[in-house]
Biotite code that builds the C-alpha atoms (Angstrom):
import biotite.structure as struc

atoms = struc.array([
    struc.Atom([165.960, -67.224, 169.082], chain_id="A", res_id=1, res_name="MET", atom_name="CA", element="C"),
    struc.Atom([169.190, -69.206, 169.150], chain_id="A", res_id=2, res_name="THR", atom_name="CA", element="C"),
    struc.Atom([168.723, -71.742, 166.375], chain_id="A", res_id=3, res_name="ALA", atom_name="CA", element="C"),
    struc.Atom([172.248, -72.118, 165.020], chain_id="A", res_id=4, res_name="SER", atom_name="CA", element="C"),
    struc.Atom([171.519, -73.783, 161.671], chain_id="A", res_id=5, res_name="ARG", atom_name="CA", element="C"),
    struc.Atom([168.023, -72.718, 160.826], chain_id="A", res_id=6, res_name="GLY", atom_name="CA", element="C"),
    struc.Atom([165.839, -69.961, 159.490], chain_id="A", res_id=7, res_name="ARG", atom_name="CA", element="C"),
    struc.Atom([163.002, -68.032, 161.083], chain_id="A", res_id=8, res_name="LEU", atom_name="CA", element="C"),
    struc.Atom([159.513, -68.499, 159.641], chain_id="A", res_id=9, res_name="ILE", atom_name="CA", element="C"),
    struc.Atom([157.146, -65.578, 160.093], chain_id="A", res_id=10, res_name="ASP", atom_name="CA", element="C"),
    struc.Atom([153.588, -66.831, 160.583], chain_id="A", res_id=11, res_name="VAL", atom_name="CA", element="C"),
    struc.Atom([152.018, -63.477, 161.468], chain_id="A", res_id=12, res_name="SER", atom_name="CA", element="C"),
    struc.Atom([149.993, -61.221, 159.217], chain_id="A", res_id=13, res_name="HIS", atom_name="CA", element="C"),
    struc.Atom([151.221, -57.807, 158.126], chain_id="A", res_id=14, res_name="THR", atom_name="CA", element="C"),
    struc.Atom([149.118, -54.956, 159.502], chain_id="A", res_id=15, res_name="ILE", atom_name="CA", element="C"),
    struc.Atom([147.932, -52.677, 156.723], chain_id="A", res_id=16, res_name="GLU", atom_name="CA", element="C"),
    struc.Atom([145.457, -49.876, 156.263], chain_id="A", res_id=17, res_name="HIS", atom_name="CA", element="C"),
    struc.Atom([141.877, -51.119, 156.055], chain_id="A", res_id=18, res_name="GLY", atom_name="CA", element="C"),
    struc.Atom([142.416, -54.456, 157.828], chain_id="A", res_id=19, res_name="MET", atom_name="CA", element="C"),
    struc.Atom([139.723, -55.632, 160.262], chain_id="A", res_id=20, res_name="ALA", atom_name="CA", element="C"),
    struc.Atom([139.239, -58.882, 162.243], chain_id="A", res_id=21, res_name="PRO", atom_name="CA", element="C"),
    struc.Atom([135.710, -59.359, 160.896], chain_id="A", res_id=22, res_name="THR", atom_name="CA", element="C"),
    struc.Atom([133.133, -57.285, 159.077], chain_id="A", res_id=23, res_name="ARG", atom_name="CA", element="C"),
    struc.Atom([131.518, -56.474, 162.424], chain_id="A", res_id=24, res_name="ALA", atom_name="CA", element="C"),
    struc.Atom([134.580, -54.614, 163.738], chain_id="A", res_id=25, res_name="PHE", atom_name="CA", element="C"),
    struc.Atom([136.190, -51.305, 162.741], chain_id="A", res_id=26, res_name="PRO", atom_name="CA", element="C"),
    struc.Atom([138.951, -51.279, 160.160], chain_id="A", res_id=27, res_name="ARG", atom_name="CA", element="C"),
    struc.Atom([142.510, -50.345, 160.981], chain_id="A", res_id=28, res_name="GLN", atom_name="CA", element="C"),
    struc.Atom([143.542, -46.830, 159.990], chain_id="A", res_id=29, res_name="ARG", atom_name="CA", element="C"),
    struc.Atom([147.136, -45.785, 159.508], chain_id="A", res_id=30, res_name="SER", atom_name="CA", element="C"),
    struc.Atom([148.633, -42.533, 158.250], chain_id="A", res_id=31, res_name="ALA", atom_name="CA", element="C"),
    struc.Atom([151.552, -40.176, 158.659], chain_id="A", res_id=32, res_name="ASP", atom_name="CA", element="C"),
    struc.Atom([151.659, -38.166, 161.850], chain_id="A", res_id=33, res_name="TRP", atom_name="CA", element="C"),
    struc.Atom([154.713, -36.467, 160.415], chain_id="A", res_id=34, res_name="LEU", atom_name="CA", element="C"),
    struc.Atom([155.249, -36.845, 156.675], chain_id="A", res_id=35, res_name="SER", atom_name="CA", element="C"),
    struc.Atom([158.624, -36.461, 154.992], chain_id="A", res_id=36, res_name="ARG", atom_name="CA", element="C"),
    struc.Atom([157.458, -33.334, 153.222], chain_id="A", res_id=37, res_name="ASP", atom_name="CA", element="C"),
    struc.Atom([156.279, -31.768, 156.491], chain_id="A", res_id=38, res_name="ALA", atom_name="CA", element="C"),
    struc.Atom([159.478, -32.753, 158.286], chain_id="A", res_id=39, res_name="SER", atom_name="CA", element="C"),
    struc.Atom([161.570, -30.614, 155.956], chain_id="A", res_id=40, res_name="GLN", atom_name="CA", element="C"),
    struc.Atom([160.574, -27.568, 157.991], chain_id="A", res_id=41, res_name="THR", atom_name="CA", element="C"),
    struc.Atom([161.956, -29.133, 161.190], chain_id="A", res_id=42, res_name="ARG", atom_name="CA", element="C"),
    struc.Atom([165.374, -30.359, 160.124], chain_id="A", res_id=43, res_name="TYR", atom_name="CA", element="C"),
    struc.Atom([168.356, -29.333, 158.089], chain_id="A", res_id=44, res_name="ALA", atom_name="CA", element="C"),
    struc.Atom([168.208, -29.345, 154.307], chain_id="A", res_id=45, res_name="ALA", atom_name="CA", element="C"),
    struc.Atom([168.184, -32.904, 152.958], chain_id="A", res_id=46, res_name="GLY", atom_name="CA", element="C"),
    struc.Atom([167.267, -34.424, 156.339], chain_id="A", res_id=47, res_name="THR", atom_name="CA", element="C"),
    struc.Atom([163.752, -35.880, 156.532], chain_id="A", res_id=48, res_name="THR", atom_name="CA", element="C"),
    struc.Atom([161.891, -38.254, 158.850], chain_id="A", res_id=49, res_name="PHE", atom_name="CA", element="C"),
    struc.Atom([158.587, -40.116, 158.815], chain_id="A", res_id=50, res_name="GLN", atom_name="CA", element="C"),
    struc.Atom([156.528, -40.821, 161.953], chain_id="A", res_id=51, res_name="ILE", atom_name="CA", element="C"),
    struc.Atom([153.361, -42.849, 161.585], chain_id="A", res_id=52, res_name="GLY", atom_name="CA", element="C"),
    struc.Atom([150.208, -43.109, 163.636], chain_id="A", res_id=53, res_name="LYS", atom_name="CA", element="C"),
    struc.Atom([147.783, -45.987, 163.826], chain_id="A", res_id=54, res_name="ILE", atom_name="CA", element="C"),
    struc.Atom([144.262, -46.650, 165.054], chain_id="A", res_id=55, res_name="GLU", atom_name="CA", element="C"),
    struc.Atom([143.305, -50.295, 165.288], chain_id="A", res_id=56, res_name="LEU", atom_name="CA", element="C"),
    struc.Atom([141.271, -52.772, 167.242], chain_id="A", res_id=57, res_name="LEU", atom_name="CA", element="C"),
    struc.Atom([143.521, -54.761, 169.576], chain_id="A", res_id=58, res_name="ALA", atom_name="CA", element="C"),
    struc.Atom([142.400, -58.030, 167.941], chain_id="A", res_id=59, res_name="ASN", atom_name="CA", element="C"),
    struc.Atom([143.662, -57.166, 164.454], chain_id="A", res_id=60, res_name="THR", atom_name="CA", element="C"),
    struc.Atom([146.042, -59.239, 162.379], chain_id="A", res_id=61, res_name="GLY", atom_name="CA", element="C"),
    struc.Atom([147.921, -61.918, 164.324], chain_id="A", res_id=62, res_name="THR", atom_name="CA", element="C"),
    struc.Atom([147.402, -61.527, 168.057], chain_id="A", res_id=63, res_name="TYR", atom_name="CA", element="C"),
    struc.Atom([147.670, -63.307, 171.379], chain_id="A", res_id=64, res_name="ILE", atom_name="CA", element="C"),
    struc.Atom([144.868, -63.598, 173.920], chain_id="A", res_id=65, res_name="ASP", atom_name="CA", element="C"),
    struc.Atom([145.548, -63.290, 177.650], chain_id="A", res_id=66, res_name="ALA", atom_name="CA", element="C"),
    struc.Atom([143.250, -64.487, 180.474], chain_id="A", res_id=67, res_name="PRO", atom_name="CA", element="C"),
    struc.Atom([141.938, -60.909, 180.933], chain_id="A", res_id=68, res_name="PHE", atom_name="CA", element="C"),
    struc.Atom([140.347, -61.186, 177.473], chain_id="A", res_id=69, res_name="HIS", atom_name="CA", element="C"),
    struc.Atom([137.822, -63.604, 178.983], chain_id="A", res_id=70, res_name="ARG", atom_name="CA", element="C"),
    struc.Atom([138.099, -63.032, 182.751], chain_id="A", res_id=71, res_name="TYR", atom_name="CA", element="C"),
    struc.Atom([137.882, -59.694, 184.540], chain_id="A", res_id=72, res_name="GLU", atom_name="CA", element="C"),
    struc.Atom([140.378, -60.776, 187.179], chain_id="A", res_id=73, res_name="GLY", atom_name="CA", element="C"),
    struc.Atom([142.759, -62.467, 184.758], chain_id="A", res_id=74, res_name="GLY", atom_name="CA", element="C"),
    struc.Atom([146.242, -61.289, 183.780], chain_id="A", res_id=75, res_name="LYS", atom_name="CA", element="C"),
    struc.Atom([146.598, -58.962, 180.798], chain_id="A", res_id=76, res_name="ASP", atom_name="CA", element="C"),
    struc.Atom([148.991, -59.224, 177.842], chain_id="A", res_id=77, res_name="VAL", atom_name="CA", element="C"),
    struc.Atom([151.602, -57.142, 179.683], chain_id="A", res_id=78, res_name="ALA", atom_name="CA", element="C"),
    struc.Atom([151.761, -59.801, 182.394], chain_id="A", res_id=79, res_name="ALA", atom_name="CA", element="C"),
    struc.Atom([152.969, -62.616, 180.140], chain_id="A", res_id=80, res_name="TYR", atom_name="CA", element="C"),
    struc.Atom([156.500, -63.627, 181.179], chain_id="A", res_id=81, res_name="PRO", atom_name="CA", element="C"),
    struc.Atom([158.837, -64.022, 178.207], chain_id="A", res_id=82, res_name="LEU", atom_name="CA", element="C"),
    struc.Atom([159.401, -67.687, 178.989], chain_id="A", res_id=83, res_name="GLU", atom_name="CA", element="C"),
    struc.Atom([155.697, -68.316, 178.444], chain_id="A", res_id=84, res_name="ALA", atom_name="CA", element="C"),
    struc.Atom([155.538, -66.767, 174.970], chain_id="A", res_id=85, res_name="VAL", atom_name="CA", element="C"),
    struc.Atom([159.061, -66.644, 173.553], chain_id="A", res_id=86, res_name="ALA", atom_name="CA", element="C"),
    struc.Atom([161.055, -69.702, 174.569], chain_id="A", res_id=87, res_name="THR", atom_name="CA", element="C"),
    struc.Atom([158.652, -72.637, 174.457], chain_id="A", res_id=88, res_name="SER", atom_name="CA", element="C"),
    struc.Atom([159.209, -75.653, 172.268], chain_id="A", res_id=89, res_name="ARG", atom_name="CA", element="C"),
    struc.Atom([156.002, -76.742, 170.635], chain_id="A", res_id=90, res_name="ALA", atom_name="CA", element="C"),
    struc.Atom([155.025, -80.218, 169.512], chain_id="A", res_id=91, res_name="ALA", atom_name="CA", element="C"),
    struc.Atom([152.853, -79.224, 166.574], chain_id="A", res_id=92, res_name="TRP", atom_name="CA", element="C"),
    struc.Atom([150.149, -81.817, 166.092], chain_id="A", res_id=93, res_name="SER", atom_name="CA", element="C"),
    struc.Atom([150.243, -81.210, 162.357], chain_id="A", res_id=94, res_name="GLY", atom_name="CA", element="C"),
    struc.Atom([148.386, -79.076, 159.841], chain_id="A", res_id=95, res_name="GLN", atom_name="CA", element="C"),
    struc.Atom([145.027, -80.550, 160.592], chain_id="A", res_id=96, res_name="GLN", atom_name="CA", element="C"),
    struc.Atom([142.138, -79.245, 158.587], chain_id="A", res_id=97, res_name="SER", atom_name="CA", element="C"),
    struc.Atom([138.384, -79.420, 158.874], chain_id="A", res_id=98, res_name="ALA", atom_name="CA", element="C"),
    struc.Atom([135.632, -78.548, 156.415], chain_id="A", res_id=99, res_name="PRO", atom_name="CA", element="C"),
    struc.Atom([134.138, -75.109, 156.927], chain_id="A", res_id=100, res_name="ALA", atom_name="CA", element="C"),
    struc.Atom([131.870, -75.065, 159.942], chain_id="A", res_id=101, res_name="GLY", atom_name="CA", element="C"),
    struc.Atom([133.097, -78.416, 161.263], chain_id="A", res_id=102, res_name="ARG", atom_name="CA", element="C"),
    struc.Atom([134.709, -79.056, 164.626], chain_id="A", res_id=103, res_name="SER", atom_name="CA", element="C"),
    struc.Atom([138.400, -79.893, 164.747], chain_id="A", res_id=104, res_name="MET", atom_name="CA", element="C"),
    struc.Atom([139.689, -82.773, 166.800], chain_id="A", res_id=105, res_name="GLN", atom_name="CA", element="C"),
    struc.Atom([143.246, -82.767, 168.135], chain_id="A", res_id=106, res_name="VAL", atom_name="CA", element="C"),
    struc.Atom([145.404, -85.770, 167.354], chain_id="A", res_id=107, res_name="CYS", atom_name="CA", element="C"),
    struc.Atom([146.524, -87.844, 170.329], chain_id="A", res_id=108, res_name="SER", atom_name="CA", element="C"),
    struc.Atom([150.191, -87.605, 169.320], chain_id="A", res_id=109, res_name="ALA", atom_name="CA", element="C"),
    struc.Atom([150.318, -84.112, 170.783], chain_id="A", res_id=110, res_name="ALA", atom_name="CA", element="C"),
    struc.Atom([149.474, -85.490, 174.203], chain_id="A", res_id=111, res_name="ALA", atom_name="CA", element="C"),
    struc.Atom([152.247, -88.061, 174.191], chain_id="A", res_id=112, res_name="THR", atom_name="CA", element="C"),
    struc.Atom([155.076, -85.910, 172.842], chain_id="A", res_id=113, res_name="CYS", atom_name="CA", element="C"),
    struc.Atom([157.682, -84.697, 175.296], chain_id="A", res_id=114, res_name="GLY", atom_name="CA", element="C"),
    struc.Atom([157.143, -81.006, 174.553], chain_id="A", res_id=115, res_name="ALA", atom_name="CA", element="C"),
    struc.Atom([154.237, -78.626, 174.972], chain_id="A", res_id=116, res_name="ARG", atom_name="CA", element="C"),
    struc.Atom([151.562, -79.345, 172.348], chain_id="A", res_id=117, res_name="PRO", atom_name="CA", element="C"),
    struc.Atom([150.813, -76.585, 169.878], chain_id="A", res_id=118, res_name="CYS", atom_name="CA", element="C"),
    struc.Atom([148.036, -77.388, 167.436], chain_id="A", res_id=119, res_name="SER", atom_name="CA", element="C"),
    struc.Atom([146.854, -75.514, 164.410], chain_id="A", res_id=120, res_name="CYS", atom_name="CA", element="C"),
    struc.Atom([144.061, -75.523, 161.885], chain_id="A", res_id=121, res_name="THR", atom_name="CA", element="C"),
    struc.Atom([144.962, -75.305, 158.241], chain_id="A", res_id=122, res_name="ARG", atom_name="CA", element="C"),
    struc.Atom([143.764, -72.469, 156.077], chain_id="A", res_id=123, res_name="ALA", atom_name="CA", element="C"),
    struc.Atom([145.794, -71.609, 153.030], chain_id="A", res_id=124, res_name="GLY", atom_name="CA", element="C"),
    struc.Atom([144.457, -68.217, 152.141], chain_id="A", res_id=125, res_name="ARG", atom_name="CA", element="C"),
    struc.Atom([145.729, -65.045, 153.803], chain_id="A", res_id=126, res_name="PRO", atom_name="CA", element="C"),
    struc.Atom([143.657, -63.066, 156.274], chain_id="A", res_id=127, res_name="LEU", atom_name="CA", element="C"),
    struc.Atom([141.210, -61.004, 154.256], chain_id="A", res_id=128, res_name="ALA", atom_name="CA", element="C"),
    struc.Atom([140.030, -57.576, 155.307], chain_id="A", res_id=129, res_name="HIS", atom_name="CA", element="C"),
    struc.Atom([137.200, -58.597, 157.585], chain_id="A", res_id=130, res_name="GLY", atom_name="CA", element="C"),
    struc.Atom([136.286, -61.703, 155.591], chain_id="A", res_id=131, res_name="ALA", atom_name="CA", element="C"),
    struc.Atom([137.030, -64.485, 158.086], chain_id="A", res_id=132, res_name="LEU", atom_name="CA", element="C"),
    struc.Atom([134.149, -64.342, 160.524], chain_id="A", res_id=133, res_name="CYS", atom_name="CA", element="C"),
    struc.Atom([132.108, -67.531, 159.976], chain_id="A", res_id=134, res_name="THR", atom_name="CA", element="C"),
    struc.Atom([132.448, -71.033, 158.589], chain_id="A", res_id=135, res_name="GLY", atom_name="CA", element="C"),
    struc.Atom([135.911, -71.729, 159.960], chain_id="A", res_id=136, res_name="HIS", atom_name="CA", element="C"),
    struc.Atom([137.282, -74.861, 161.676], chain_id="A", res_id=137, res_name="PRO", atom_name="CA", element="C"),
    struc.Atom([136.978, -74.553, 165.425], chain_id="A", res_id=138, res_name="PHE", atom_name="CA", element="C"),
    struc.Atom([138.134, -76.254, 168.598], chain_id="A", res_id=139, res_name="LEU", atom_name="CA", element="C"),
    struc.Atom([135.506, -78.314, 170.418], chain_id="A", res_id=140, res_name="THR", atom_name="CA", element="C"),
    struc.Atom([135.080, -78.279, 174.187], chain_id="A", res_id=141, res_name="ARG", atom_name="CA", element="C"),
    struc.Atom([136.329, -81.868, 174.306], chain_id="A", res_id=142, res_name="ALA", atom_name="CA", element="C"),
    struc.Atom([139.424, -80.984, 172.265], chain_id="A", res_id=143, res_name="ALA", atom_name="CA", element="C"),
    struc.Atom([140.190, -78.029, 174.550], chain_id="A", res_id=144, res_name="ALA", atom_name="CA", element="C"),
    struc.Atom([139.914, -80.311, 177.571], chain_id="A", res_id=145, res_name="GLU", atom_name="CA", element="C"),
    struc.Atom([142.260, -82.747, 175.825], chain_id="A", res_id=146, res_name="HIS", atom_name="CA", element="C"),
    struc.Atom([144.862, -80.040, 175.238], chain_id="A", res_id=147, res_name="LEU", atom_name="CA", element="C"),
    struc.Atom([144.738, -78.930, 178.857], chain_id="A", res_id=148, res_name="ILE", atom_name="CA", element="C"),
    struc.Atom([145.133, -82.506, 180.074], chain_id="A", res_id=149, res_name="ALA", atom_name="CA", element="C"),
    struc.Atom([148.099, -82.934, 177.702], chain_id="A", res_id=150, res_name="ALA", atom_name="CA", element="C"),
    struc.Atom([150.165, -80.443, 179.664], chain_id="A", res_id=151, res_name="GLY", atom_name="CA", element="C"),
    struc.Atom([149.460, -76.698, 179.444], chain_id="A", res_id=152, res_name="ARG", atom_name="CA", element="C"),
    struc.Atom([149.747, -76.312, 175.651], chain_id="A", res_id=153, res_name="PRO", atom_name="CA", element="C"),
    struc.Atom([149.912, -73.265, 173.446], chain_id="A", res_id=154, res_name="SER", atom_name="CA", element="C"),
    struc.Atom([147.141, -73.094, 170.896], chain_id="A", res_id=155, res_name="TRP", atom_name="CA", element="C"),
    struc.Atom([147.578, -71.562, 167.465], chain_id="A", res_id=156, res_name="ALA", atom_name="CA", element="C"),
    struc.Atom([144.859, -71.097, 164.875], chain_id="A", res_id=157, res_name="SER", atom_name="CA", element="C"),
    struc.Atom([145.033, -69.805, 161.327], chain_id="A", res_id=158, res_name="THR", atom_name="CA", element="C"),
    struc.Atom([141.429, -68.656, 161.287], chain_id="A", res_id=159, res_name="ARG", atom_name="CA", element="C"),
    struc.Atom([139.512, -65.844, 162.924], chain_id="A", res_id=160, res_name="SER", atom_name="CA", element="C"),
    struc.Atom([138.383, -67.716, 166.042], chain_id="A", res_id=161, res_name="ASN", atom_name="CA", element="C"),
    struc.Atom([139.321, -70.954, 167.779], chain_id="A", res_id=162, res_name="ILE", atom_name="CA", element="C"),
    struc.Atom([135.705, -71.226, 168.910], chain_id="A", res_id=163, res_name="ASP", atom_name="CA", element="C"),
    struc.Atom([132.576, -71.938, 166.933], chain_id="A", res_id=164, res_name="ASP", atom_name="CA", element="C"),
    struc.Atom([131.299, -68.445, 166.086], chain_id="A", res_id=165, res_name="ALA", atom_name="CA", element="C"),
    struc.Atom([127.744, -69.698, 166.648], chain_id="A", res_id=166, res_name="ALA", atom_name="CA", element="C"),
    struc.Atom([128.481, -70.756, 170.238], chain_id="A", res_id=167, res_name="ASP", atom_name="CA", element="C"),
    struc.Atom([128.153, -67.737, 172.503], chain_id="A", res_id=168, res_name="GLY", atom_name="CA", element="C"),
    struc.Atom([129.634, -69.655, 175.457], chain_id="A", res_id=169, res_name="ALA", atom_name="CA", element="C"),
    struc.Atom([133.044, -69.717, 173.707], chain_id="A", res_id=170, res_name="ARG", atom_name="CA", element="C"),
    struc.Atom([134.151, -72.966, 175.422], chain_id="A", res_id=171, res_name="PRO", atom_name="CA", element="C"),
    struc.Atom([137.692, -73.033, 173.953], chain_id="A", res_id=172, res_name="ALA", atom_name="CA", element="C"),
    struc.Atom([138.475, -69.495, 175.102], chain_id="A", res_id=173, res_name="HIS", atom_name="CA", element="C"),
    struc.Atom([136.788, -70.140, 178.447], chain_id="A", res_id=174, res_name="THR", atom_name="CA", element="C"),
    struc.Atom([138.726, -73.314, 179.189], chain_id="A", res_id=175, res_name="LEU", atom_name="CA", element="C"),
    struc.Atom([142.146, -72.408, 177.793], chain_id="A", res_id=176, res_name="LEU", atom_name="CA", element="C"),
    struc.Atom([142.293, -68.873, 179.169], chain_id="A", res_id=177, res_name="LEU", atom_name="CA", element="C"),
    struc.Atom([140.868, -70.147, 182.456], chain_id="A", res_id=178, res_name="GLY", atom_name="CA", element="C"),
    struc.Atom([143.918, -72.407, 182.617], chain_id="A", res_id=179, res_name="ALA", atom_name="CA", element="C"),
    struc.Atom([146.208, -69.435, 181.783], chain_id="A", res_id=180, res_name="ALA", atom_name="CA", element="C"),
    struc.Atom([147.081, -70.956, 178.395], chain_id="A", res_id=181, res_name="ILE", atom_name="CA", element="C"),
    struc.Atom([147.991, -68.418, 175.680], chain_id="A", res_id=182, res_name="PRO", atom_name="CA", element="C"),
    struc.Atom([145.812, -68.408, 172.575], chain_id="A", res_id=183, res_name="ILE", atom_name="CA", element="C"),
    struc.Atom([147.313, -67.155, 169.328], chain_id="A", res_id=184, res_name="VAL", atom_name="CA", element="C"),
    struc.Atom([144.911, -66.427, 166.475], chain_id="A", res_id=185, res_name="GLU", atom_name="CA", element="C"),
    struc.Atom([145.114, -65.386, 162.815], chain_id="A", res_id=186, res_name="HIS", atom_name="CA", element="C"),
    struc.Atom([148.305, -67.174, 161.870], chain_id="A", res_id=187, res_name="LEU", atom_name="CA", element="C"),
    struc.Atom([149.410, -67.621, 158.272], chain_id="A", res_id=188, res_name="CYS", atom_name="CA", element="C"),
    struc.Atom([152.122, -69.449, 156.332], chain_id="A", res_id=189, res_name="GLY", atom_name="CA", element="C"),
    struc.Atom([152.026, -72.483, 158.585], chain_id="A", res_id=190, res_name="LEU", atom_name="CA", element="C"),
    struc.Atom([152.991, -74.919, 155.851], chain_id="A", res_id=191, res_name="ARG", atom_name="CA", element="C"),
    struc.Atom([156.674, -74.293, 156.543], chain_id="A", res_id=192, res_name="GLY", atom_name="CA", element="C"),
    struc.Atom([156.393, -74.048, 160.320], chain_id="A", res_id=193, res_name="ALA", atom_name="CA", element="C"),
    struc.Atom([154.141, -76.856, 161.504], chain_id="A", res_id=194, res_name="ALA", atom_name="CA", element="C"),
    struc.Atom([156.903, -79.376, 162.141], chain_id="A", res_id=195, res_name="ARG", atom_name="CA", element="C"),
    struc.Atom([157.720, -81.319, 165.276], chain_id="A", res_id=196, res_name="ARG", atom_name="CA", element="C"),
    struc.Atom([159.604, -79.715, 168.167], chain_id="A", res_id=197, res_name="ARG", atom_name="CA", element="C"),
    struc.Atom([160.075, -76.218, 166.785], chain_id="A", res_id=198, res_name="LEU", atom_name="CA", element="C"),
    struc.Atom([160.781, -73.187, 168.947], chain_id="A", res_id=199, res_name="PRO", atom_name="CA", element="C"),
    struc.Atom([157.810, -70.836, 168.752], chain_id="A", res_id=200, res_name="VAL", atom_name="CA", element="C"),
    struc.Atom([157.836, -67.147, 169.638], chain_id="A", res_id=201, res_name="LEU", atom_name="CA", element="C"),
    struc.Atom([154.614, -65.159, 170.078], chain_id="A", res_id=202, res_name="ALA", atom_name="CA", element="C"),
    struc.Atom([155.583, -61.935, 171.829], chain_id="A", res_id=203, res_name="VAL", atom_name="CA", element="C"),
    struc.Atom([152.885, -59.274, 172.265], chain_id="A", res_id=204, res_name="PRO", atom_name="CA", element="C"),
    struc.Atom([153.304, -55.556, 172.779], chain_id="A", res_id=205, res_name="VAL", atom_name="CA", element="C"),
    struc.Atom([153.124, -55.013, 176.552], chain_id="A", res_id=206, res_name="LYS", atom_name="CA", element="C"),
    struc.Atom([149.908, -53.030, 177.033], chain_id="A", res_id=207, res_name="VAL", atom_name="CA", element="C"),
    struc.Atom([148.385, -52.775, 180.503], chain_id="A", res_id=208, res_name="ARG", atom_name="CA", element="C"),
    struc.Atom([144.686, -53.502, 180.846], chain_id="A", res_id=209, res_name="GLY", atom_name="CA", element="C"),
    struc.Atom([144.239, -55.246, 177.483], chain_id="A", res_id=210, res_name="TRP", atom_name="CA", element="C"),
    struc.Atom([143.172, -58.857, 177.079], chain_id="A", res_id=211, res_name="GLY", atom_name="CA", element="C"),
    struc.Atom([144.597, -59.275, 173.581], chain_id="A", res_id=212, res_name="ALA", atom_name="CA", element="C"),
    struc.Atom([147.022, -57.489, 171.298], chain_id="A", res_id=213, res_name="PHE", atom_name="CA", element="C"),
    struc.Atom([149.178, -57.800, 168.234], chain_id="A", res_id=214, res_name="ARG", atom_name="CA", element="C"),
    struc.Atom([151.982, -60.344, 168.459], chain_id="A", res_id=215, res_name="ALA", atom_name="CA", element="C"),
    struc.Atom([154.858, -61.096, 166.147], chain_id="A", res_id=216, res_name="GLY", atom_name="CA", element="C"),
    struc.Atom([154.865, -64.884, 165.802], chain_id="A", res_id=217, res_name="VAL", atom_name="CA", element="C"),
    struc.Atom([157.539, -67.085, 164.288], chain_id="A", res_id=218, res_name="CYS", atom_name="CA", element="C"),
    struc.Atom([158.858, -70.620, 164.358], chain_id="A", res_id=219, res_name="GLY", atom_name="CA", element="C"),
    struc.Atom([162.328, -71.836, 163.448], chain_id="A", res_id=220, res_name="SER", atom_name="CA", element="C"),
    struc.Atom([163.333, -74.520, 161.000], chain_id="A", res_id=221, res_name="GLU", atom_name="CA", element="C"),
    struc.Atom([166.466, -75.867, 162.645], chain_id="A", res_id=222, res_name="ASP", atom_name="CA", element="C"),
    struc.Atom([168.461, -78.704, 161.117], chain_id="A", res_id=223, res_name="ASP", atom_name="CA", element="C"),
    struc.Atom([169.639, -79.742, 164.577], chain_id="A", res_id=224, res_name="SER", atom_name="CA", element="C"),
    struc.Atom([166.144, -80.707, 165.744], chain_id="A", res_id=225, res_name="ASN", atom_name="CA", element="C"),
    struc.Atom([165.314, -82.855, 162.760], chain_id="A", res_id=226, res_name="GLY", atom_name="CA", element="C"),
    struc.Atom([163.136, -80.477, 160.762], chain_id="A", res_id=227, res_name="ALA", atom_name="CA", element="C"),
    struc.Atom([163.591, -80.948, 157.042], chain_id="A", res_id=228, res_name="ALA", atom_name="CA", element="C"),
])
């Protein structure tokens, strides 16, 4: 990030013990592998260390999907080049919202802007521990086709799934990942970040053979690009 007169806006959830993507999936477990008390036997007097361990589903918190998530022959999260996830400028289409269970249409302004479109749904509450599994705004097949036609966009969603949870075909995932377009899910705090032409970083941990994993995601409010 090189924004000279701006501030970074973190739009990713904090991973904490007990978090789960939905009630149907296992909860994250974290603990000390080496506690400070136990470390006293390893080091000099007054010198202590803490080393943690974690067990979590790859799709926990804020994460990025890679084509391998949907397609067996697709690239995994380790194959994302940095320029695809860390240096793009996004033309956010705005904090669009939809009533629970309703489809979300993408505004046409995203297609005409000079940068890569990056659209988001609007959900004010933080990610609950396994609570967001149904009744969320979702991307329709037609809207996904629109985004692809607009010029290889990045898609960002605040809720648990960009697809209708009742649609087993998962058309948004199928189309976007089929076009090698990154999908970022479970964002938060978008009120300060969904502005026009903001740099967006969504860098995952490089894990071979995984179709999705945790990503730290942020945008930048930069006075030089017109963001207020």
